DONU-675424 format. One record per atom (N, C-alpha, C): x, y, z; residue in three letters; residue number from 0. Coordinates in steps of 0.1 Angstrom, whole numbers, always signed. Layout:
! DONU-675424
{atom {X, Y, Z}, 'ala', NUM}
...
! end
This chain:
! DONU-675424
{atom {-107, -55, +44}, 'met', 0}
{atom {-102, -37, +48}, 'met', 0}
{atom {-116, -33, +42}, 'met', 0}
{atom {-117, -32, +27}, 'leu', 1}
{atom {-126, -25, +18}, 'leu', 1}
{atom {-139, -29, +26}, 'leu', 1}
{atom {-143, -40, +30}, 'lys', 2}
{atom {-156, -43, +39}, 'lys', 2}
{atom {-158, -35, +49}, 'lys', 2}
{atom {-143, -34, +59}, 'leu', 3}
{atom {-147, -24, +71}, 'leu', 3}
{atom {-143, -11, +69}, 'leu', 3}
{atom {-140, -8, +56}, 'leu', 4}
{atom {-144, +9, +53}, 'leu', 4}
{atom {-157, +10, +48}, 'leu', 4}
{atom {-161, +1, +43}, 'ser', 5}
{atom {-177, +5, +38}, 'ser', 5}
{atom {-187, +3, +49}, 'ser', 5}
{atom {-182, -3, +60}, 'glu', 6}
{atom {-190, -1, +73}, 'glu', 6}
{atom {-188, +12, +78}, 'glu', 6}
{atom {-178, +15, +78}, 'asn', 7}
{atom {-169, +28, +86}, 'asn', 7}
{atom {-163, +36, +78}, 'asn', 7}
{atom {-171, +41, +70}, 'pro', 8}
{atom {-163, +51, +59}, 'pro', 8}
{atom {-156, +64, +67}, 'pro', 8}
{atom {-159, +67, +79}, 'ser', 9}
{atom {-152, +79, +86}, 'ser', 9}
{atom {-137, +76, +85}, 'ser', 9}
{atom {-132, +59, +87}, 'leu', 10}
{atom {-119, +56, +91}, 'leu', 10}
{atom {-112, +61, +79}, 'leu', 10}
{atom {-116, +61, +66}, 'lys', 11}
{atom {-112, +65, +55}, 'lys', 11}
{atom {-98, +73, +54}, 'lys', 11}
{atom {-101, +89, +61}, 'pro', 12}
{atom {-93, +97, +62}, 'pro', 12}
{atom {-82, +95, +72}, 'pro', 12}
{atom {-85, +90, +79}, 'tyr', 13}
{atom {-72, +85, +93}, 'tyr', 13}
{atom {-64, +75, +81}, 'tyr', 13}
{atom {-69, +64, +76}, 'leu', 14}
{atom {-60, +53, +67}, 'leu', 14}
{atom {-50, +62, +58}, 'leu', 14}
{atom {-58, +68, +50}, 'glu', 15}
{atom {-50, +80, +40}, 'glu', 15}
{atom {-40, +87, +48}, 'glu', 15}
{atom {-44, +91, +58}, 'glu', 16}
{atom {-33, +100, +67}, 'glu', 16}
{atom {-22, +93, +72}, 'glu', 16}
{atom {-23, +78, +77}, 'ala', 17}
{atom {-16, +70, +82}, 'ala', 17}
{atom {-4, +65, +71}, 'ala', 17}
{atom {-5, +64, +58}, 'leu', 18}
{atom {-1, +57, +45}, 'leu', 18}
{atom {+16, +62, +47}, 'leu', 18}
{atom {+19, +75, +49}, 'pro', 19}
{atom {+33, +74, +48}, 'pro', 19}
{atom {+42, +74, +61}, 'pro', 19}
{atom {+35, +73, +69}, 'glu', 20}
{atom {+42, +64, +81}, 'glu', 20}
{atom {+44, +52, +82}, 'glu', 20}
{atom {+30, +46, +75}, 'ser', 21}
{atom {+33, +31, +74}, 'ser', 21}
{atom {+42, +27, +67}, 'ser', 21}
{atom {+44, +32, +56}, 'tyr', 22}
{atom {+52, +28, +44}, 'tyr', 22}
{atom {+66, +32, +48}, 'tyr', 22}
{atom {+69, +43, +61}, 'glu', 23}
{atom {+82, +43, +62}, 'glu', 23}
{atom {+87, +32, +74}, 'glu', 23}
{atom {+77, +29, +81}, 'asn', 24}
{atom {+80, +16, +89}, 'asn', 24}
{atom {+82, +4, +81}, 'asn', 24}
{atom {+72, +4, +70}, 'ser', 25}
{atom {+73, -10, +66}, 'ser', 25}
{atom {+88, -11, +56}, 'ser', 25}
{atom {+93, -2, +53}, 'arg', 26}
{atom {+104, +3, +46}, 'arg', 26}
{atom {+117, +0, +53}, 'arg', 26}
{atom {+118, +4, +66}, 'asp', 27}
{atom {+126, +2, +75}, 'asp', 27}
{atom {+129, -14, +81}, 'asp', 27}
{atom {+113, -21, +81}, 'leu', 28}
{atom {+111, -34, +81}, 'leu', 28}
{atom {+118, -44, +73}, 'leu', 28}
{atom {+116, -39, +57}, 'ala', 29}
{atom {+121, -50, +45}, 'ala', 29}
{atom {+134, -47, +46}, 'ala', 29}
{atom {+141, -36, +50}, 'ser', 30}
{atom {+154, -34, +49}, 'ser', 30}
{atom {+161, -45, +59}, 'ser', 30}
{atom {+155, -43, +70}, 'gly', 31}
{atom {+163, -53, +80}, 'gly', 31}
{atom {+160, -66, +79}, 'gly', 31}
{atom {+147, -71, +73}, 'glu', 32}
{atom {+142, -87, +70}, 'glu', 32}
{atom {+155, -92, +57}, 'glu', 32}
{atom {+157, -82, +49}, 'thr', 33}
{atom {+163, -86, +39}, 'thr', 33}
{atom {+179, -83, +36}, 'thr', 33}
{atom {+186, -76, +49}, 'asn', 34}
{atom {+199, -73, +50}, 'asn', 34}
{atom {+203, -61, +37}, 'asn', 34}
{atom {+192, -57, +29}, 'leu', 35}
{atom {+194, -46, +20}, 'leu', 35}
{atom {+195, -32, +27}, 'leu', 35}
{atom {+203, -23, +18}, 'ser', 36}
{atom {+201, -11, +23}, 'ser', 36}
{atom {+190, -1, +26}, 'ser', 36}
{atom {+188, +5, +34}, 'leu', 37}
{atom {+177, +12, +31}, 'leu', 37}
{atom {+172, +21, +19}, 'leu', 37}
{atom {+184, +25, +14}, 'ser', 38}
{atom {+183, +32, +1}, 'ser', 38}
{atom {+180, +26, -11}, 'ser', 38}
{atom {+178, +13, -8}, 'thr', 39}
{atom {+175, +2, -21}, 'thr', 39}
{atom {+160, +4, -20}, 'thr', 39}
{atom {+153, +10, -14}, 'phe', 40}
{atom {+135, +10, -12}, 'phe', 40}
{atom {+133, +25, -13}, 'phe', 40}
{atom {+125, +30, -23}, 'pro', 41}
{atom {+123, +39, -25}, 'pro', 41}
{atom {+115, +48, -13}, 'pro', 41}
{atom {+120, +62, -10}, 'lys', 42}
{atom {+116, +70, +1}, 'lys', 42}
{atom {+103, +71, +3}, 'lys', 42}
{atom {+95, +72, -8}, 'gln', 43}
{atom {+82, +74, -7}, 'gln', 43}
{atom {+73, +65, -14}, 'gln', 43}
{atom {+58, +61, -8}, 'cys', 44}
{atom {+54, +49, -13}, 'cys', 44}
{atom {+51, +54, -29}, 'cys', 44}
{atom {+51, +45, -38}, 'leu', 45}
{atom {+53, +47, -52}, 'leu', 45}
{atom {+35, +47, -55}, 'leu', 45}
{atom {+27, +42, -48}, 'tyr', 46}
{atom {+12, +40, -52}, 'tyr', 46}
{atom {+3, +51, -44}, 'tyr', 46}
{atom {-4, +59, -54}, 'pro', 47}
{atom {-17, +67, -42}, 'pro', 47}
{atom {-25, +60, -36}, 'pro', 47}
{atom {-28, +64, -25}, 'phe', 48}
{atom {-40, +54, -14}, 'phe', 48}
{atom {-51, +49, -21}, 'phe', 48}
{atom {-57, +56, -31}, 'glu', 49}
{atom {-69, +51, -38}, 'glu', 49}
{atom {-64, +42, -47}, 'glu', 49}
{atom {-55, +39, -56}, 'glu', 50}
{atom {-49, +27, -60}, 'glu', 50}
{atom {-46, +16, -50}, 'glu', 50}
{atom {-40, +16, -40}, 'ile', 51}
{atom {-38, +4, -28}, 'ile', 51}
{atom {-50, +1, -25}, 'ile', 51}
{atom {-60, +7, -23}, 'met', 52}
{atom {-74, +5, -20}, 'met', 52}
{atom {-82, -1, -29}, 'met', 52}
{atom {-80, -3, -38}, 'ser', 53}
{atom {-88, -11, -52}, 'ser', 53}
{atom {-87, -26, -45}, 'ser', 53}
{atom {-98, -30, -50}, 'glu', 54}
{atom {-99, -46, -52}, 'glu', 54}
{atom {-86, -51, -64}, 'glu', 54}
{atom {-87, -44, -73}, 'arg', 55}
{atom {-77, -50, -84}, 'arg', 55}
{atom {-62, -44, -84}, 'arg', 55}
{atom {-57, -38, -72}, 'phe', 56}
{atom {-46, -34, -67}, 'phe', 56}
{atom {-37, -44, -67}, 'phe', 56}
{atom {-25, -44, -75}, 'tyr', 57}
{atom {-15, -55, -79}, 'tyr', 57}
{atom {-5, -49, -83}, 'tyr', 57}
{atom {+8, -45, -76}, 'pro', 58}
{atom {+21, -37, -77}, 'pro', 58}
{atom {+25, -44, -88}, 'pro', 58}
{atom {+30, -36, -98}, 'gly', 59}
{atom {+39, -43, -105}, 'gly', 59}
{atom {+31, -38, -120}, 'gly', 59}
{atom {+30, -51, -127}, 'gln', 60}
{atom {+26, -51, -141}, 'gln', 60}
{atom {+8, -49, -137}, 'gln', 60}
{atom {+3, -41, -148}, 'pro', 61}
{atom {-15, -38, -146}, 'pro', 61}
{atom {-18, -53, -149}, 'pro', 61}
{atom {-30, -58, -140}, 'ala', 62}
{atom {-36, -69, -141}, 'ala', 62}
{atom {-43, -67, -155}, 'ala', 62}
{atom {-47, -78, -160}, 'thr', 63}
{atom {-58, -74, -170}, 'thr', 63}
{atom {-73, -81, -166}, 'thr', 63}
{atom {-83, -79, -174}, 'asn', 64}
{atom {-93, -85, -169}, 'asn', 64}
{atom {-96, -96, -168}, 'asn', 64}
{atom {-91, -106, -180}, 'asp', 65}
{atom {-91, -118, -177}, 'asp', 65}
{atom {-84, -124, -163}, 'asp', 65}
{atom {-77, -121, -161}, 'leu', 66}
{atom {-67, -125, -149}, 'leu', 66}
{atom {-80, -125, -134}, 'leu', 66}
{atom {-85, -113, -135}, 'met', 67}
{atom {-93, -107, -124}, 'met', 67}
{atom {-107, -111, -120}, 'met', 67}
{atom {-109, -119, -132}, 'glu', 68}
{atom {-124, -123, -129}, 'glu', 68}
{atom {-125, -139, -128}, 'glu', 68}
! end
């Protein structure tokens, strides 16, 4: 994905704009697949777009440099 964005930087605003709707769809899918209530999942994505797009992004505990090299 990052390579695609580096080759087509004009796509970035569209991806950022699509994040809320994509997250909502993912939330619905996760609820259906796990049989957990929709309210189990946060209503909004907990991570900013820039963080998600980072090569070092990993939800949960922050990565340390020694694990990412």
